[in-house]
N, C-alpha and C positions, 0 to 999 in steps of 0.2 A: 709909588706910582698909583694914582687913582684911576682905576680901570672900570668903565661902565659897559656892560653888555646889554643890549636891548634891541627892540624892533628897529629896522632900518628902512626908511622910504628910499629904496634903491634907485628908482627912476630920478628922484630929486637929488640924489648924491652919487650918481653914476660916475661922474668925473673924478671925485675923491676916491671912490672904490677902485676905479681902474688905475689910478695913480699908485695905490697900494699894490694891485696886481702887477703892474708894470715893474715896480721896484722888486717885488718878490720873484717874478718870473723872467725879468729881463726883456720886457716887450718894448718894441719901438713904436713910434707914433702911428705908423700905418696899421699895425696889428691892433693897437688900442682903438683906433677908429672902427675897425671891423668888429671888435668885441663889444664896443659901445652899442652898436645896432643889435647884436645878439642878446645882450643883457636886457635892453629895453623891450625886445620882443618876448624874451622868456618871462619877464615880469607881468605880461598880459595873460599868461596861461593860468588855468584854474588851479588854485591851491599854491601858487608860487609865493614864497615869502623869503624875507632876508633879515639877518641880524647883523648888527655892527658892534665893533669894540672900539670905544673911544677912550683916549688917554690924553691928558693935557689939551682938551678941547679940539682934538683932531682924530679923524678916523684912522685907526692903526690896523684894523683887520675887519674882514666881513666874510659871511657865508650866505649862500642862497641855494634854494632847492625847491623841489615840487614833487607831487606824486608822479611817478613815471608813467609815460604814455608811449606805447609801442610805435605810434605814428611819428613821434619826434625824431629828428635827424640822428641824435646820439644813439637812440635805441636801434634804429635801422642799421647803423654802422656796427654796433657791438653784438647784435643778435646772432649773426652767423658764428662768431667766436664763442659766444656762450652756448649755443646749440651744439657745437662740436665738442664741448666739454660736458654736455648734459645739464647745463645750468640755465637754459632759456627761460625757465619758469621764474627766475629772479626778476625778469622784466615786468612781471605782474605783481600788483599789490606791494610795491616798493616805493619808498621815498628816495629820490635821487638827490645827492649832493652835487649840484651843478658846478659851483666854485667855492673854494675856501682858501683865503689868502691872508697872511699876516705880514706886515711890513718887516723887512729884515732886521731893523733895529729893535723890534719887539718880539722876535721869535725866541723860542725856548723859554717862555715864561708861562706856558699853559693857556695862552689865549686861543690858539687853534682848537685845543681840546675843549675849552669852555664853549666856544662857538658851535662846534659840531654836536656836542652833547645837548646844548640848549635847543638847537633847531630840531634835532631828531626826537627829543623828549616830547615835543608837541605834535609829532606826526601820528596820524591815525593808522598808518600802514604798519604791519608787523616786522618790517625789515627795511634796510637801507642799502643802496648801491651807489657806487661812484667809480670814477676812473682816475688814475694817477700815473705819472710817467713811470714806466716799468724799470726802475732802478732801485738800488738799496739806498733810499733817501730818508731823511728825518720824517717827511710826510708819510711815507709808507710805514715807517716804524710806529708813528702815531696811530695810523689806521689799524695796524695789527694789534696794538695795545688795547684798542677799543673793541676788538672782537671781529674786525673785518678779516675775511679770508679771501685769497685769490680765487676768482671764478674763471678768469681767462687771462692769459699773459700774451705779450707780443701782439697786442691789438694795434692795428695801424689805422689812424684817422687821416683822411685826405688832407694834405697840406701840413700835417704835423711831422716834423723831422724825426722825432723819437717815438718808439712804440710805447704803448700804455698797458697797464694792467687794469682789469675790471675787478672790483672787490665788492663783497657783500657781507652784511652783518645783521644778525637779529636785533630787534629793538626791544627794550632800551639797550643802548650801548653799554658795554662793560665799563665799570669804573675802576 
């Protein structure tokens, strides 16, 4: 498999990226439509950037993130949980991984690891934060292997049926 990882013009490829996310996350058309607007808004934020993984001339994975901003919705939701655990300072001077998804047919091939390490290697912030569904999943296993630690668990996002864990790691990520 010829895999190419490089910069992704996410607004121009938002539908391809969301098709990957829908396949990986089991999203329906209504949720994809909502997320489309969120992704397009996120990509207007200062420092927001995306990388894509392409195989056989199609997008099979993507990651995007940005320097964290305490005024962003995600930060306002996770802040009380982080504060309760003594980790609210992680919201400052961190690069947040907003989304990381690999199509199910391409998972377990190191693509997610390559995407997240490549995007964080270019961050000027000294650490990274993200949220992941709070279950013993391959995604959380990947994050732990890269040096992410649980900062808060059982974090509830409005409209999300399952609780999340907020995780943080010093940069560069562990190899």
